[in-house]
ZANUFI-978321 format. One record per residue: residue in three letters; x negated, y, z of N, C-alpha, C in turn. Coordinates in steps of 0.2 Angstrom, whole numbers, plus 2048, in hexadecimal, padded with zeros to 3 digits. Layout:
N
ALAXYZXYZXYZ
...
END
This chain:
159
MET6288935DB6218945DE62389A5E3
ALA61F8995E962089E5EE61E8A55EB
PRO6228AA5ED6208B15EA61A8B45EC
ARG6178B35F26118B65F460B8B25F0
LEU60C8AC5EF6078A85EC6078AA5E4
LYS60D8AB5E160D8AD5DA60A8B45DA
ARG60B8B95DE6088BF5DE6018BF5DF
PHE5FE8BB5E35F78BA5E45F48B75DE
LEU5F68B25DB5F38AF5D55F48B45CF
ASP5F98B75CE5FA8BC5C95F68C25CA
ASP5F58C55D05F18CB5D15EA8C95CF
ARG5E78C35D05E18C15CE5E08BE5C7
ALA5E58BF5C35E58BC5BC5E38B55BC
ALA5E58B15C15E38AA5C25E68A65BC
ARG5E28A15B95E489D5B45E78975B8
TYR5ED8955B75F18905BA5F788E5B6
GLU5F98885B85FF8855B56038825BB
LEU60A8825BA60E87E5BF60F8775BC
VAL60F8725C161186C5BF61786A5C3
THR61C8685C06238675C362385F5C5
HIS62685E5CB6278575CD62D8565D1
PRO62F8505D263584F5D66348515DD
ALA6398535E16388565E86358515EC
VAL6308525F062D84E5F562B8525FB
HIS62984F600628852607621852609
THR61C84F60661584F608610850602
SER60A8526036068545FD60484D5FA
ARG6038485FE6018415FA60783F5F6
ALA60D8405F861383E5F46138435EE
ALA6128495EE61284E5E960C84B5E3
ALA6078495E66028465E16058415DD
VAL60883C5E160B8365DD6108385D8
ALA61583D5DB61A83F5D76188435D0
ALA6138465D161084A5CB60B8465C7
GLY6098405C960583C5C65FD83F5C6
VAL5FB8425CB5F58455CC5F18415D1
ASP5EA8415D15E683E5D65E68425DC
ALA5E883F5E25E88425E85E18455EB
ASP5DC8435E85D58465E95D584D5E6
GLY5D884E5E15D88555DE5DE8595E0
LEU5E28575E55E885B5E75E685E5EE
ALA5E58645EE5E38685F45E98695F9
LYS5E88675FF5ED8676045EB86D609
GLY5EF87260A5EE87760F5F0875616
VAL5EC87561B5EE8736225EC879626
LEU5F187C62A5F188262E5EE880635
ILE5E88836375E588263D5E6888641
ALA5E68876485E688D64C5E188D651
SER5DE8936535DA8946595DD89965D
GLU5D989B6625DC8A06675DD8A7663
SER5D88A865E5D88AF65B5DC8AF655
ARG5DD8A96515E08AA64A5E28A3647
TYR5E58A46415E789E63D5E289E638
ARG5E08986355DC89762F5DF89162B
LEU5DE8916255E088C6205DA88761E
VAL5DB8816205D687C61E5D9879618
VAL5D58786125D787560C5D386F60B
ILE5D786960B5D486360A5D785F605
PRO5D48596025D88555FE5DE852601
ALA5E38515FD5EA84F6005E9848603
ARG5E58446015E583D6045E183D60B
ASN5DE84360D5DA8436135DD846619
HIS5DA84561E5DC8486255D784D627
VAL5D985362A5D585762D5D1854633
GLU5CA8566335C68546395C585A63D
LEU5C985A6425C98606475C286164A
GLY5BF85B64C5B885C64F5B385F64A
SER5B385E6445AF86163F5B086863E
LEU5B786A63E5B987163E5B6875645
HIS5B787264A5B58756515AE876650
ARG5AA87164E5A387264E5A1878649
ALA5A48786435A387D63E5A5884640
LEU5AA8856445AD88B6465AA88D64C
GLY5A88896505A688A6575AB88D65C
GLU5B188A65B5B788C65F5BC88765F
GLU5C08876655C58826655CB883660
ILE5CD87E65C5D287F6575D7879658
GLY5DC8796555E18746555E687564F
LEU5EA87064E5EF8716485F487664A
ALA5F687A6465FC87F64760287B648
THR60787D64C60D87A64D61287B646
ARG61787764661C87864061E87F640
PRO62188264662388964561E88E643
GLU61888D64561289264361189163C
VAL61188B63961188A63261688E62E
GLU61C88D63062289062D62289762D
ARG62089A63361F8A26346198A462F
THR6148A162E60E8A362A6108A2623
PHE61389D62161589C61A61D89D619
ASP61F8A361B6268A461B62A8A4615
ASP6268A560F6298A460962989E605
CYS62689960962589260662B88D609
VAL62C88860663188360862D87F60E
ASP63087D61362D87A619628875617
GLY62287761961C872618619872612
ALA61B87660D61887660661387C606
VAL60D87B60A60888060B603880605
PRO6038866025FE8875FC5F78875FF
ALA5F28855FA5EB8855FC5E888C5FC
ALA5EB8905F95E98975F85EB89B5FE
GLY5E889A6045EA89D60A5E98A560A
GLN5E48A76065E38AE6055E98B2603
ALA5EE8AF6005F48B25FE5F88B4605
TYR5F68B060A5FA8B16115F58B5616
ASP5F08B86135EB8BB6185E78B761C
LEU5E68B161A5E38AC61E5DB8AB61C
GLU5D78A96215D08A761F5D18A061D
VAL5CE89E6185CE8976155C8893615
LEU5C888D6175C28896175C4883613
ILE5C088160E5C187C6095BC87660A
ASP5BF87060A5BB86A60A5B7869604
ASP5B18686055AC8675FF5AF8625FA
ALA5B385D5FD5B58585F85B985B5F2
LEU5BC8615F35C08645EE5BC8675E9
LEU5B68695EB5B286E5E75AF86B5E0
GLY5AF8645E05AD8615DA5B285F5D5
GLU5B88605D75BE85D5D35BF8615CC
PRO5C085E5C75C18615C05C78655C0
ASP5CC8635C35D38665C45D58665CB
VAL5D886B5CD5DB86B5D45E286D5D4
TYR5E686A5D75ED86B5D85EE86D5DF
PHE5F48715E05F68735E75FD8755E7
GLU6008745ED6078765EE60887D5EC
ALA60E87E5E96108855E66158885EB
GLY6168855F161A8885F66218855F6
ASP6228805F262987D5F26278765F2
ARG62C8725F162B86B5F162C8675EA
THR62C86B5E562D8695DE62786B5D9
GLU62286F5DB61D8725D66178715DA
LEU6128705D560B8715D76078765D3
VAL60387A5D55FE87E5D15F987A5CF
ARG5F787A5C85F18775C65EC87C5C3
MET5E687B5C55E187F5C35DB87B5C1
SER5D687E5BD5D087A5BC5CC87B5C2
GLY5C88765C35C48765C95C087D5CA
ALA5BD87F5C45B98855C45BE88B5C5
ASP5C488C5C35C88915C45CA8915CC
PHE5CB88B5CF5CD88A5D65C788D5DA
ARG5C188B5D85BB88D5DC5BB8955DC
GLU5BC8985D65BC89F5D55C18A25D9
LEU5C789F5D95CD8A25DD5CB8A25E5
MET5C889D5E75C689C5EE5C18A15F0
GLY5BD8A35EB5B88A95EC5B38A65F2
SER5B28AA5F75AD8A95FC5B08A5602
ALA5B58A16015B889D6065B2899609
SER5B289760F5AD8936125AF88C610
HIS5AA8886105AB88160E5A687C612
GLY5A88766135A58716165A986A616
ARG5A786561A5AA85F61B5AF860621
PHE5B586061F5BA8616255C085C625
SER5BF8576215C48526205C184B61F
ARG5C58466205C383F61E5C983B61C
GLN5C88366185CD8316165CE82C61C
GLY5D482961C5D58246225D9827627
PRO5D982362D5DE8256325DC82C635
ARG5E08306375DF83663A5DB836640
GLN5D683A6415D283B6475D1842649
LEU5D384464F5D384B6515CC84D653
LEU5C88496565C184B6585BC847655
END
């Protein structure tokens, strides 16, 4: 588990467990490897605007809808580049972005599709572990994070 994520969870006395799985390179593959439903696996996607980075948390099987985010935020946004993701999540294995962006001093936006899940899983910052929390504990951990519909299933659409 990434050290900053562990500290964040432990400082908040969050109830969680780690689920180990074979090494994989995508959130969807992690869901399959761990035997969990991809609808309940929260995938963090770093977005960038002129002023800052934010983390959008969506179901693993979905794609971010940048148009929805643009309308919700009222500013131009885009996906962060790979080097920007690596710099922001410097204690994580390449691309294993945890959904708890607050641990990295990021504003977090959560897709409504995750808020009704009985259990939520998310990357632990490596390629072999997921954090599992009850849906209620995940919602509590996310606190006052903004939420809305920021993703959809199917082919990626940027606008």
